[in-house]
C-alpha positions as CSV (number, residue, x, y, z in Angstrom):
1,M,112.9,92.1,91.4
2,S,115.8,89.8,92.8
3,Q,116.5,86.6,91.2
4,P,115.4,83.3,92.8
5,E,118.9,81.2,93.2
6,F,118.6,77.8,91.7
7,T,120.3,75.3,93.5
8,G,120.7,72.3,90.8
9,E,123.7,71.6,89.0
10,T,124.3,72.6,85.0
11,K,127.0,71.0,82.9
12,V,126.2,72.7,79.3
13,E,127.8,71.6,76.3
14,K,129.6,73.4,74.7
15,S,128.6,72.4,71.1
16,G,127.5,69.7,68.7
17,L,124.6,67.5,68.0
18,R,124.0,66.9,71.0
19,R,123.3,70.0,72.2
20,I,121.5,70.8,69.7
21,C,119.2,68.2,70.6
22,L,119.2,69.0,73.8
23,M,117.6,72.0,73.4
24,G,115.7,70.9,70.5
25,L,113.7,68.6,73.6
26,G,113.9,71.9,76.0
27,W,111.7,73.5,73.4
28,V,109.4,70.5,72.3
29,C,108.5,70.0,76.0
30,I,108.3,73.9,76.7
31,F,106.1,74.2,73.6
32,L,103.9,70.7,75.4
33,G,104.0,72.1,78.5
34,V,102.2,75.4,77.7
35,I,99.4,72.7,75.7
36,G,99.1,71.6,79.3
37,I,98.4,74.4,81.2
38,V,94.6,74.8,79.1
39,L,94.7,70.6,78.5
40,P,93.5,69.9,81.2
41,L,94.8,65.5,80.6
42,L,98.8,67.1,79.2
43,P,101.0,67.8,82.4
44,T,102.3,70.9,82.7
45,T,105.1,70.5,85.7
46,P,106.7,67.4,84.2
47,F,107.5,68.8,80.7
48,L,109.2,72.2,82.0
49,L,110.7,70.0,84.5
50,V,112.2,67.9,81.0
51,A,113.0,70.8,79.8
52,L,114.8,72.9,82.3
53,W,116.5,69.0,82.8
54,A,117.3,69.7,78.9
55,F,119.0,73.3,78.9
56,S,121.4,72.9,81.9
57,R,122.8,70.8,79.8
58,S,122.7,72.9,76.7
59,S,122.1,76.7,77.2
60,I,122.4,78.5,80.6
61,R,120.6,81.5,78.4
62,F,117.5,79.3,78.1
63,H,117.9,78.2,81.5
64,N,117.5,81.0,83.2
65,W,114.8,82.4,81.1
66,L,113.1,79.4,82.0
67,Y,113.4,79.3,85.6
68,T,112.9,83.0,86.5
69,H,110.2,82.9,84.2
70,K,107.2,85.2,85.1
71,Y,104.6,82.2,84.8
72,L,106.3,79.0,84.4
73,G,109.9,79.7,86.7
74,P,107.3,79.0,89.7
75,M,106.4,76.3,89.1
76,V,109.8,74.5,88.2
77,Q,111.2,76.9,91.5
78,D,108.1,75.3,93.7
79,W,109.9,71.7,92.4
80,N,113.2,72.8,93.1
81,K,113.3,74.5,96.2
82,F,110.4,72.3,97.8
83,R,109.8,68.8,96.5
84,V,106.2,70.0,95.8
85,I,103.4,68.7,93.7
86,P,100.4,70.6,92.9
87,M,96.9,68.1,93.8
88,K,95.6,68.1,90.4
89,A,98.9,67.3,89.0
90,K,98.8,64.4,91.5
91,I,95.3,63.0,90.9
92,L,96.7,63.2,86.6
93,A,98.9,60.7,87.6
94,V,97.7,58.2,89.4
95,T,94.5,57.8,87.6
96,M,96.4,57.7,84.2
97,M,98.6,55.6,85.8
98,S,96.4,52.9,86.8
99,A,94.3,53.6,83.4
100,S,97.3,52.4,81.3
101,L,98.1,49.4,84.0
102,A,94.6,48.1,83.1
103,L,94.6,48.6,79.3
104,V,97.9,46.6,79.1
105,T,95.5,43.7,81.7
106,Y,93.1,44.8,79.4
107,K,94.5,44.0,76.2
108,G,97.1,40.7,77.5
109,I,100.1,42.1,75.6
110,L,102.3,41.2,78.6
111,P,102.4,38.2,80.5
112,L,102.2,38.1,83.8
113,W,105.6,38.2,84.9
114,G,105.2,41.4,82.9
115,L,102.0,42.7,84.6
116,I,103.4,42.1,87.8
117,L,106.9,44.4,86.6
118,V,105.3,46.9,85.5
119,G,102.5,46.9,88.5
120,L,104.8,47.3,90.7
121,S,107.4,50.1,88.9
122,L,104.2,52.4,88.3
123,S,103.1,51.4,92.7
124,C,106.9,53.2,93.2
125,V,106.2,56.0,91.4
126,A,102.8,56.2,92.4
127,F,103.7,56.2,95.9
128,F,106.5,58.8,95.4
129,I,104.0,61.3,93.8
130,I,102.1,60.9,97.0
131,K,103.7,61.5,99.5
132,C,105.7,64.7,97.9
133,P,104.1,67.4,100.0
134,S,100.9,69.2,97.7
135,L,101.4,72.9,98.7
136,R,104.8,75.3,99.9
137,P,105.4,75.1,103.6
138,D,104.5,78.7,103.4
139,K,101.3,78.3,101.7
140,V,100.2,76.1,104.3
141,P,96.7,76.7,106.0
142,E,96.9,76.4,109.8
């Protein structure tokens, strides 16, 4: 089995507190991502992407382990190569953003200008998520 190519940038810290914190963040995100596989309201891929980023800055070994993992690797590889966001993740993300905005509006936590700013920010993120493909180009039905 050939190793997939990683096209991203890695800048590994040699030692120190920052490296330890990044490795800890990576493992926490992997833990949350694995939980997200079985819990429908917790997304998996974003946590794995954050873990991959954290490992790219702290440990080449763990970065390569995650990127080539039998079960977790394909999710991050699809994002890295094709910028694919699965339809389930898109629906969940947009729904949760909408629910968050509705809750903030209902509770009256922010002034009007704050609601507008949050609404515009969430709209931009939702637009980005929606415009990303849902399937890899080699898996699109003809």
